[in-house]
N, C-alpha and C positions, 0 to 999 in steps of 0.2 A: 167610495172614500173613506167611509165611519170601519171595513172590513181593514182598508190598509190599514190605518193608523193604529188600529186592534192589533194590528200583524204586528207594528213597528214598538208597540208597547212591551211586547211578549218577549220581541227580541232582547230591547233593553232590560227588560224584569231579569232575564235568564241568562245576561252577560251580568247584569250586578251580581244576582244570586250565586254566580261561580267563584271559587279561589283563586282562583288565575283565569290568564288569557282561553279563549274556550275560541277552538276552530268550528268555522261554516260547518261545514259537514255536521258535527256534532250536534251543532242549531239544529240544524235540520234534523237530524233524531230523534231530539227530544221533544221539538214541537210539533212534531207532522207536517212542518209544511215543506214545501220540494226545493231543491237544492238554489235555484235559480231566483227565486221567492226571496231565499233571505239573502242571496248574493245582492238581490240587488236592493233589501230594505240594510243591509250593513256598508253600501254604499253611499245611501243619503246620508245615516248616523253617524257613519262618518266623517263625510262631506259637513256636517253641522257641526259636528266637535265634541260629539255625545259619546262617539266610539273612537277609538283606535286602533291599531292593523298595526298587531307585532308577529315576529317570526311565529311562537305559539297561538297566534289565534286573537279572536277581536277583546279589549278590554275597555273599560271606561274613559274616555274624554276627559279633556282639562274644561271642559262645559262645563261637567256635572257641578265641580266646584263652585262656579259661580252662580246655577242653580238654586244651590245648597245657600250660599249666601242673601242672595234674592230673597229663599222663604223666612230665613230668617230675620231678613232686613224686615218683610213683613208684618211677622210675628210679635215686632220687637224684641227678638229674641239677641242681645251683642254682645260683647266682650265682660261688658259690666257686669250680662247676670249670669254668665257662665264664671265669671269670680265669685260671685255670691253663692254660688255651689260648691263650690273649691273648697271658700273657706267654710260656710256650714259643713263639709265633709270631715275637714279638718279638727273642729270642732268638736262635734257631736262624733265624730270615730265612726258614718254611719254612708250606707248608698244614699244619696239623696239625688232629686228630681223634680222639674220643672215643667208644667203640665198643663193642658188646656181643653176648653171646648169649643168648635166652631164650625157652622152647619151642619148640624148634626151627629159631627163625630169628637173623638176625643183621642188626643191624640199627647204624649210623651214628647216633650221637644227637645230635653237635655236631660243628662244624667251624669251622676260622680260615684265611682265604686269605689267602698272602701276596703281595706282589712280587716276581718275578714270578711268573701264577697256573699250576698246573698242571692244572685245567680240573679242578678239588675233586668229591667224592664230593658226592653230593645226600645229606641229612639223610632217614632214611627205611631198608628193609627193601635187605640188599644181598645180593641172588642171587648175587653170585659171588664169596664166599667164598673160592676156590678158588685166583682170580688176584690176591689183595690181601693186605699184607703183615696187616690187623689180621686178616682173616679167616683168612690163619694161625693166628695165637697162636690166636683163640679156637678153632678146630675143634683144633688141638693138645693143650688141653687135654679136650676130650670122652672119654667111652670108644668106642671104635672103630666098636660100633652104633649110639649117637646120631650118629659123623662120617659115617657111610658112608645116614645117613637123609636127612641133611642133602642130600649129594653127590648123591642119587639122586634128591630131591623139588625141588632146580635145576640139577641135571645137570652138567657141567663144559666150559660149553662155549670154543672157545678165542677169545681177544675179538682176540690179537696172536698172532704165530708166535711170539713167545716164553711161551705162556700151558700150564702147566703140564693137562693132561686124561689122563692116564692116573692111575687111584687108587692102584698099587703105585708109582707117581713122585713122586706125591703123599705119600705114607704116609712113604718115605723124607726127604722136605724137613718133615715135622712131626716126625718124631724130633730131626732137626739141631734145628729148633726150642722142642722140649722141653730138650734138652741145652745149647742156648745162652743160652734165656731170651730172643732176638730174632731176630723175622722179617726177609726180605727178600725184596720181589720190583723186579726190575727191567724193564720193558717188557710185564710181563707181562698187566698192566690198561686201559695206555696207552703208546703209541708216546712216545719221546723223556724220559720218568720213568719214576723209580724210589720208592720208601716201604721206610722201617722202621717197623716198630712193638714193641711192647713191652709184656706183661700189666701190670696193676696187682693189686697182692699181693691177695689177700684179707686182711682183718680180720681179728685173732686175736680170736680167739672166739665170730666172728660166722660168718652165713650166708657159702658158699662164692657170691663174684660173680666169674661167667666176663668182664671187663671187656678191654678196650687202649687204650690211647695209640697214635699213631702222626702221621708227618709223611711229605709228598709233597715232591720237587725235582725240576727239571728233568735229564737224565741229566750233564750237561756239569757239574754241583756235587754229583753223587754222591757219587764217588768220595775226594773231599779232603774233605769235610765227611761223610763216614758216623758216622766214631767219634762226631766231634761231637752232631750228634742221636743217638744213642742212648747218650752220657751225659746229653743233654736232658730226652729222653724216660723214661729212668731214675725223672731227678728228679721231674719232671711224678706220675709213674705214682705215686712213693711219696707224694708230697706226697696223691693224691686217695685211695689207700688209706685215710691217715689220714684224713682229711673223712670218709670213709664209716663209717669208725672211732665220728669222733666226735660222726655224726648219730645212729649207732645208739647210745650214751650218753644221748641226749637233750641232747644240745649244740647250740649254733646255731650253725653254719659260718658262716667270715666268709674272706673273699677273705684271700689271703696277700700 
């Protein structure tokens, strides 16, 4: 049973990674499965709405957006939060992101790219939290045991020559983040790019939630705009906390 589930997820991942519809034979070659196995999996996924069959092959189905909406609902990531990020992008003129820590993982949940682009983070799991500003904010809020479990699972790879790869150095950096309430990384994650991040305050009386908002700018803009970026992000974080409290209390959030 487990092998069947793994194979079905492999097929779904392969289709989602493709730039267009993928023929069954191409999937079989790519994954190393027999054509009959692939056809059986494709039939099931198509019947459930996760894939659709087109003249050019198989593509993601109409069930996928519903799953994405359900994920965003569970993560309390609604249109109002997206509107906050969009407003922050316009005010700061920077790429902006909304991230979280959940069950041992750091993930970017949403983002907006500005011009000039900084390359951007991909929405999804972030396996390099030691090198990102939002990752530092989230890691700084964890008990040391939980933080070490994350770092031992992901490693601390050197993305650039400036990436912190020493647990002791990172501990010192995270102590500063906790003290100042803001994290900064300069060319630790990407050459020529700097990022700032702040935590989203936990809603009063609610379950603690580890979230962060961040902004990325080209390095040449960073030093003159650092304070502006930090102020904008703190305002966005405060608004996001209010939205979370409103949702917790049963209200219907609206874009600010």
